[in-house]
MIDO-606529 format. One record per residue (C-alpha): residue number from 1; x negated, y negated, z negated; chain. Coordinates in steps of 0.25 Angstrom, whole numbers, m for minus. Example, Ala and Ser with C-alpha at 12.3 -4.5 7.8 and 13.67 -1.06 7.14 Angstrom:
REM residues 2
  num     xx     yy     zz  chaine
    1    m49     18    m31       A
    2    m55      4    m29       A
//
This chain:
REM residues 488
  num     xx     yy     zz  chaine
    1   m502   m630   m323       A
    2   m491   m618   m319       A
    3   m477   m625   m319       A
    4   m466   m618   m324       A
    5   m458   m615   m313       A
    6   m452   m603   m320       A
    7   m438   m604   m329       A
    8   m442   m593   m339       A
    9   m452   m596   m350       A
   10   m465   m589   m356       A
   11   m467   m587   m370       A
   12   m481   m584   m374       A
   13   m486   m580   m388       A
   14   m499   m585   m394       A
   15   m508   m576   m401       A
   16   m523   m572   m402       A
   17   m525   m571   m388       A
   18   m520   m584   m385       A
   19   m520   m594   m396       A
   20   m529   m604   m390       A
   21   m528   m617   m382       A
   22   m533   m611   m369       A
   23   m524   m599   m370       A
   24   m512   m605   m374       A
   25   m515   m615   m361       A
   26   m518   m604   m354       A
   27   m503   m597   m356       A
   28   m495   m611   m355       A
   29   m502   m614   m341       A
   30   m500   m599   m337       A
   31   m485   m600   m339       A
   32   m482   m599   m355       A
   33   m471   m608   m358       A
   34   m470   m606   m374       A
   35   m478   m600   m385       A
   36   m476   m591   m396       A
   37   m482   m590   m410       A
   38   m480   m577   m416       A
   39   m481   m580   m431       A
   40   m481   m564   m434       A
   41   m498   m566   m431       A
   42   m507   m578   m436       A
   43   m506   m588   m445       A
   44   m501   m603   m446       A
   45   m514   m610   m443       A
   46   m516   m602   m430       A
   47   m501   m604   m426       A
   48   m502   m619   m428       A
   49   m515   m620   m419       A
   50   m509   m612   m408       A
   51   m497   m622   m409       A
   52   m507   m634   m409       A
   53   m511   m627   m396       A
   54   m499   m625   m389       A
   55   m496   m639   m392       A
   56   m508   m644   m385       A
   57   m505   m636   m373       A
   58   m492   m641   m372       A
   59   m498   m656   m372       A
   60   m506   m651   m360       A
   61   m497   m644   m352       A
   62   m487   m656   m353       A
   63   m474   m648   m356       A
   64   m468   m642   m369       A
   65   m472   m629   m375       A
   66   m463   m621   m382       A
   67   m468   m614   m396       A
   68   m461   m602   m402       A
   69   m465   m597   m416       A
   70   m462   m583   m417       A
   71   m460   m580   m434       A
   72   m463   m565   m437       A
   73   m451   m561   m446       A
   74   m451   m550   m454       A
   75   m461   m537   m451       A
   76   m456   m524   m455       A
   77   m469   m516   m457       A
   78   m471   m502   m463       A
   79   m485   m501   m473       A
   80   m498   m496   m472       A
   81   m504   m483   m472       A
   82   m514   m475   m480       A
   83   m521   m472   m467       A
   84   m516   m484   m459       A
   85   m507   m475   m451       A
   86   m499   m462   m449       A
   87   m493   m451   m441       A
   88   m478   m450   m442       A
   89   m472   m437   m435       A
   90   m457   m436   m430       A
   91   m447   m430   m441       A
   92   m458   m433   m453       A
   93   m451   m440   m465       A
   94   m458   m454   m469       A
   95   m454   m462   m478       A
   96   m455   m479   m480       A
   97   m454   m485   m493       A
   98   m458   m499   m500       A
   99   m469   m493   m507       A
  100   m481   m500   m506       A
  101   m491   m489   m504       A
  102   m498   m486   m492       A
  103   m491   m476   m482       A
  104   m492   m461   m477       A
  105   m487   m451   m468       A
  106   m475   m450   m477       A
  107   m471   m465   m480       A
  108   m475   m478   m478       A
  109   m472   m494   m484       A
  110   m460   m502   m479       A
  111   m461   m514   m487       A
  112   m448   m519   m483       A
  113   m437   m517   m492       A
  114   m426   m523   m482       A
  115   m430   m511   m473       A
  116   m425   m501   m483       A
  117   m412   m511   m487       A
  118   m407   m509   m470       A
  119   m412   m494   m471       A
  120   m402   m483   m468       A
  121   m403   m468   m465       A
  122   m403   m465   m451       A
  123   m410   m478   m447       A
  124   m423   m480   m440       A
  125   m436   m486   m443       A
  126   m446   m489   m433       A
  127   m460   m492   m435       A
  128   m470   m497   m427       A
  129   m462   m504   m417       A
  130   m453   m492   m415       A
  131   m464   m482   m414       A
  132   m461   m474   m425       A
  133   m445   m471   m430       A
  134   m441   m467   m442       A
  135   m427   m463   m446       A
  136   m422   m466   m461       A
  137   m416   m453   m467       A
  138   m416   m459   m482       A
  139   m419   m472   m487       A
  140   m418   m481   m500       A
  141   m420   m496   m505       A
  142   m436   m492   m505       A
  143   m439   m481   m495       A
  144   m434   m473   m483       A
  145   m436   m459   m478       A
  146   m437   m458   m463       A
  147   m438   m448   m453       A
  148   m448   m450   m442       A
  149   m442   m450   m429       A
  150   m452   m455   m420       A
  151   m466   m453   m426       A
  152   m480   m460   m424       A
  153   m492   m466   m429       A
  154   m488   m477   m440       A
  155   m499   m486   m444       A
  156   m499   m498   m456       A
  157   m488   m510   m454       A
  158   m481   m505   m444       A
  159   m468   m513   m440       A
  160   m453   m507   m445       A
  161   m440   m508   m438       A
  162   m426   m505   m442       A
  163   m418   m504   m431       A
  164   m402   m507   m432       A
  165   m405   m513   m446       A
  166   m402   m528   m449       A
  167   m413   m529   m460       A
  168   m412   m538   m473       A
  169   m422   m548   m468       A
  170   m424   m562   m464       A
  171   m429   m564   m451       A
  172   m439   m575   m458       A
  173   m449   m569   m468       A
  174   m457   m578   m478       A
  175   m468   m579   m466       A
  176   m459   m582   m456       A
  177   m453   m595   m465       A
  178   m467   m599   m466       A
  179   m470   m597   m452       A
  180   m457   m605   m446       A
  181   m462   m616   m455       A
  182   m474   m616   m449       A
  183   m469   m615   m435       A
  184   m458   m626   m437       A
  185   m468   m635   m443       A
  186   m478   m632   m432       A
  187   m467   m637   m421       A
  188   m464   m623   m414       A
  189   m452   m624   m405       A
  190   m445   m611   m407       A
  191   m446   m600   m419       A
  192   m445   m585   m415       A
  193   m437   m579   m426       A
  194   m441   m564   m428       A
  195   m432   m552   m436       A
  196   m418   m559   m432       A
  197   m408   m551   m435       A
  198   m396   m561   m438       A
  199   m393   m575   m436       A
  200   m396   m578   m449       A
  201   m411   m577   m446       A
  202   m409   m588   m436       A
  203   m402   m597   m446       A
  204   m413   m596   m455       A
  205   m424   m599   m447       A
  206   m415   m610   m441       A
  207   m415   m616   m455       A
  208   m430   m615   m458       A
  209   m434   m620   m444       A
  210   m426   m634   m444       A
  211   m421   m639   m431       A
  212   m434   m641   m424       A
  213   m437   m627   m418       A
  214   m430   m617   m411       A
  215   m426   m603   m416       A
  216   m429   m591   m409       A
  217   m421   m578   m412       A
  218   m430   m566   m409       A
  219   m421   m553   m406       A
  220   m428   m541   m411       A
  221   m419   m534   m419       A
  222   m407   m526   m417       A
  223   m399   m534   m427       A
  224   m403   m547   m418       A
  225   m396   m542   m406       A
  226   m384   m538   m414       A
  227   m383   m552   m418       A
  228   m389   m558   m407       A
  229   m377   m568   m403       A
  230   m376   m575   m417       A
  231   m392   m576   m416       A
  232   m392   m582   m403       A
  233   m383   m591   m407       A
  234   m391   m598   m419       A
  235   m405   m596   m411       A
  236   m411   m606   m401       A
  237   m416   m594   m392       A
  238   m418   m580   m393       A
  239   m431   m571   m391       A
  240   m428   m556   m387       A
  241   m439   m550   m394       A
  242   m439   m536   m386       A
  243   m451   m528   m394       A
  244   m445   m529   m408       A
  245   m430   m527   m402       A
  246   m436   m514   m395       A
  247   m440   m509   m407       A
  248   m427   m508   m414       A
  249   m417   m506   m401       A
  250   m419   m495   m391       A
  251   m427   m500   m378       A
  252   m416   m499   m369       A
  253   m409   m511   m377       A
  254   m418   m521   m376       A
  255   m417   m524   m362       A
  256   m402   m527   m361       A
  257   m403   m534   m376       A
  258   m414   m544   m368       A
  259   m405   m547   m359       A
  260   m393   m549   m367       A
  261   m401   m559   m375       A
  262   m406   m567   m364       A
  263   m392   m568   m358       A
  264   m386   m573   m373       A
  265   m398   m582   m374       A
  266   m395   m589   m360       A
  267   m380   m590   m364       A
  268   m382   m597   m376       A
  269   m393   m606   m369       A
  270   m404   m601   m378       A
  271   m417   m597   m374       A
  272   m422   m583   m375       A
  273   m436   m576   m375       A
  274   m439   m562   m370       A
  275   m450   m556   m377       A
  276   m459   m546   m380       A
  277   m468   m535   m372       A
  278   m465   m543   m359       A
  279   m478   m541   m354       A
  280   m485   m533   m365       A
  281   m496   m525   m356       A
  282   m501   m538   m353       A
  283   m506   m539   m368       A
  284   m517   m530   m362       A
  285   m516   m529   m347       A
  286   m517   m541   m336       A
  287   m504   m538   m329       A
  288   m490   m535   m334       A
  289   m483   m520   m332       A
  290   m472   m521   m320       A
  291   m462   m518   m331       A
  292   m467   m529   m341       A
  293   m465   m540   m329       A
  294   m452   m534   m325       A
  295   m448   m536   m340       A
  296   m452   m552   m340       A
  297   m444   m552   m327       A
  298   m432   m547   m333       A
  299   m432   m557   m344       A
  300   m433   m568   m334       A
  301   m422   m563   m325       A
  302   m413   m561   m338       A
  303   m414   m577   m340       A
  304   m423   m576   m352       A
  305   m428   m590   m356       A
  306   m443   m584   m359       A
  307   m451   m572   m361       A
  308   m462   m570   m370       A
  309   m475   m564   m371       A
  310   m480   m559   m384       A
  311   m493   m551   m385       A
  312   m496   m553   m372       A
  313   m501   m567   m374       A
  314   m504   m567   m390       A
  315   m514   m555   m389       A
  316   m516   m550   m375       A
  317   m527   m550   m366       A
  318   m519   m557   m354       A
  319   m510   m568   m361       A
  320   m512   m579   m350       A
  321   m510   m568   m338       A
  322   m497   m563   m346       A
  323   m491   m578   m346       A
  324   m494   m579   m332       A
  325   m489   m565   m327       A
  326   m475   m569   m335       A
  327   m475   m582   m328       A
  328   m476   m575   m314       A
  329   m464   m564   m318       A
  330   m455   m575   m322       A
  331   m458   m585   m311       A
  332   m456   m572   m301       A
  333   m443   m569   m307       A
  334   m437   m583   m307       A
  335   m439   m584   m291       A
  336   m432   m570   m290       A
  337   m417   m574   m285       A
  338   m412   m562   m294       A
  339   m418   m571   m304       A
  340   m407   m582   m302       A
  341   m396   m572   m299       A
  342   m398   m566   m313       A
  343   m398   m579   m320       A
  344   m387   m585   m312       A
  345   m379   m572   m315       A
  346   m381   m574   m331       A
  347   m377   m589   m332       A
  348   m369   m593   m343       A
  349   m357   m601   m340       A
  350   m359   m615   m347       A
  351   m351   m619   m361       A
  352   m340   m629   m359       A
  353   m349   m639   m363       A
  354   m354   m651   m356       A
  355   m367   m648   m357       A
  356   m365   m633   m352       A
  357   m358   m640   m341       A
  358   m368   m649   m337       A
  359   m380   m638   m338       A
  360   m371   m629   m329       A
  361   m369   m639   m320       A
  362   m382   m644   m320       A
  363   m388   m631   m315       A
  364   m377   m630   m304       A
  365   m379   m643   m298       A
  366   m394   m642   m298       A
  367   m392   m629   m292       A
  368   m382   m635   m280       A
  369   m391   m647   m277       A
  370   m404   m640   m277       A
  371   m409   m649   m289       A
  372   m424   m646   m292       A
  373   m420   m646   m308       A
  374   m412   m649   m320       A
  375   m416   m659   m329       A
  376   m409   m660   m344       A
  377   m413   m669   m354       A
  378   m410   m664   m368       A
  379   m413   m668   m383       A
  380   m409   m655   m389       A
  381   m412   m645   m378       A
  382   m397   m641   m376       A
  383   m396   m645   m362       A
  384   m408   m639   m357       A
  385   m405   m626   m364       A
  386   m392   m628   m356       A
  387   m398   m630   m343       A
  388   m408   m618   m346       A
  389   m395   m609   m348       A
  390   m391   m613   m334       A
  391   m404   m605   m329       A
  392   m404   m614   m317       A
  393   m414   m612   m305       A
  394   m420   m626   m306       A
  395   m430   m631   m318       A
  396   m422   m637   m330       A
  397   m432   m650   m335       A
  398   m428   m654   m349       A
  399   m432   m668   m353       A
  400   m432   m669   m368       A
  401   m438   m680   m378       A
  402   m438   m668   m388       A
  403   m451   m660   m388       A
  404   m447   m650   m397       A
  405   m436   m646   m387       A
  406   m444   m648   m376       A
  407   m452   m635   m381       A
  408   m441   m629   m387       A
  409   m435   m627   m374       A
  410   m448   m621   m367       A
  411   m444   m608   m370       A
  412   m429   m610   m362       A
  413   m429   m606   m347       A
  414   m431   m615   m335       A
  415   m434   m628   m344       A
  416   m445   m636   m343       A
  417   m446   m647   m354       A
  418   m450   m660   m353       A
  419   m451   m669   m366       A
  420   m451   m684   m365       A
  421   m442   m696   m370       A
  422   m428   m697   m368       A
  423   m422   m704   m357       A
  424   m417   m716   m360       A
  425   m405   m718   m351       A
  426   m399   m711   m338       A
  427   m408   m718   m327       A
  428   m421   m714   m336       A
  429   m415   m700   m338       A
  430   m414   m698   m324       A
  431   m428   m703   m320       A
  432   m435   m695   m331       A
  433   m429   m683   m326       A
  434   m432   m685   m312       A
  435   m447   m690   m315       A
  436   m448   m677   m324       A
  437   m443   m667   m314       A
  438   m451   m674   m302       A
  439   m464   m675   m310       A
  440   m462   m663   m315       A
  441   m462   m656   m302       A
  442   m448   m651   m303       A
  443   m441   m660   m294       A
  444   m447   m668   m280       A
  445   m444   m682   m277       A
  446   m429   m682   m269       A
  447   m425   m669   m277       A
  448   m413   m668   m288       A
  449   m412   m663   m302       A
  450   m401   m662   m311       A
  451   m401   m669   m325       A
  452   m392   m666   m338       A
  453   m392   m673   m349       A
  454   m385   m679   m361       A
  455   m382   m694   m362       A
  456   m383   m703   m371       A
  457   m397   m699   m371       A
  458   m404   m693   m384       A
  459   m390   m685   m388       A
  460   m393   m670   m390       A
  461   m384   m660   m384       A
  462   m376   m671   m375       A
  463   m379   m664   m362       A
  464   m367   m673   m353       A
  465   m375   m678   m340       A
  466   m378   m671   m327       A
  467   m386   m680   m316       A
  468   m393   m677   m303       A
  469   m404   m684   m300       A
  470   m413   m685   m287       A
  471   m429   m687   m290       A
  472   m433   m700   m285       A
  473   m447   m704   m280       A
  474   m457   m707   m291       A
  475   m469   m714   m288       A
  476   m476   m712   m300       A
  477   m475   m707   m314       A
  478   m476   m720   m322       A
  479   m462   m718   m327       A
  480   m461   m703   m327       A
  481   m457   m698   m341       A
  482   m469   m694   m349       A
  483   m467   m684   m358       A
  484   m474   m680   m370       A
  485   m473   m666   m366       A
  486   m469   m665   m352       A
  487   m468   m654   m342       A
  488   m479   m648   m332       A
//
């Protein structure tokens, strides 16, 4: 099995091309660290079957595997046309309204009163992922007369975007609420929340999801960008959904927003996933374009926690090859000395707390003495997140008795999680940590590791100890920590 020496993680979407045991195992072997279940497609029975396959793969791999449930969110679409499609020409007048009848070259149904409530003259409506642009000339509570600014072919049920407007829509539809309850009961580790516009959307999802699942805010609306700091404060993680974001914002805006979000997530110690169209040509081709390879590399140079594959692994013709090439791109970037320079230049000063001070000190000590690894004991995950925020050059091994936390941390930069019993005392902690590092290949006999933990053991958030340990010679593995789900 390929050893995961790289720090940035790969999140692979499962779909019709990969929703079977052999393909899930192959994707994991190729380098996928986490799997995304897209609730925009399929039914609950199918999602449960795939989830069980992931957990079977996890047992075979002896390593925690992260599962992300991506909720659909509101889908704004035009209605159907009499002939299935029409042609819109620039300068033509086109009406959208609430009438249920099929559309024509003059009008179409737009069955979303919320859009009309937000429309004002001069606003633009984007149809079919921005390929068609309409400008509102006159509007009311149930209609809008528009001028076609950019024409083209418009077919049934194409999507609608309203740039620059905060729509009076909740991020969670009735379908999303059902999907959320199902996903939480299933045991997923993260919920990715679509159509986030305001921090209240995160608070609502949190209330429904409860404490056992992390909330990831998908940044795909300009309104979310405007209130990003408030959203980041409430969310556990962030996804930069560049495809939808790029529809409502000018293309030149998206790269800088991506960088700002990655930097802000790192400052907050919360994982950021960079998503959408990263290796899109590999849906059909066995190799990516050089521009796509550069796009993946940029996200890694910026210090993003994870990069995501969507259609490439869900419906693409080369899903395993896609994961493999993404792994190779990440691995190559992380070997580049410039990568370390970029990470160090963006390091966030520690907050004036004991836990932050110890995490920063652990990195400095490990660097100074040439330690093979940093090891953290954690219950809540807070210590591990602080250690990852430092972006150390050596691996961070996370020992935790909390299997759910071990799975959740699988999206975080540089963390390698080991699930097992909590340490009984200080000596037991040192022995467990040294055995974990030695027998999993992260340190050699005679090498040194730096440990951070909290005492008394079992107390969440009590990081107050830093210790340097030498790896002693171990004659056998009889007393090695045997986790339920261990590292590979």
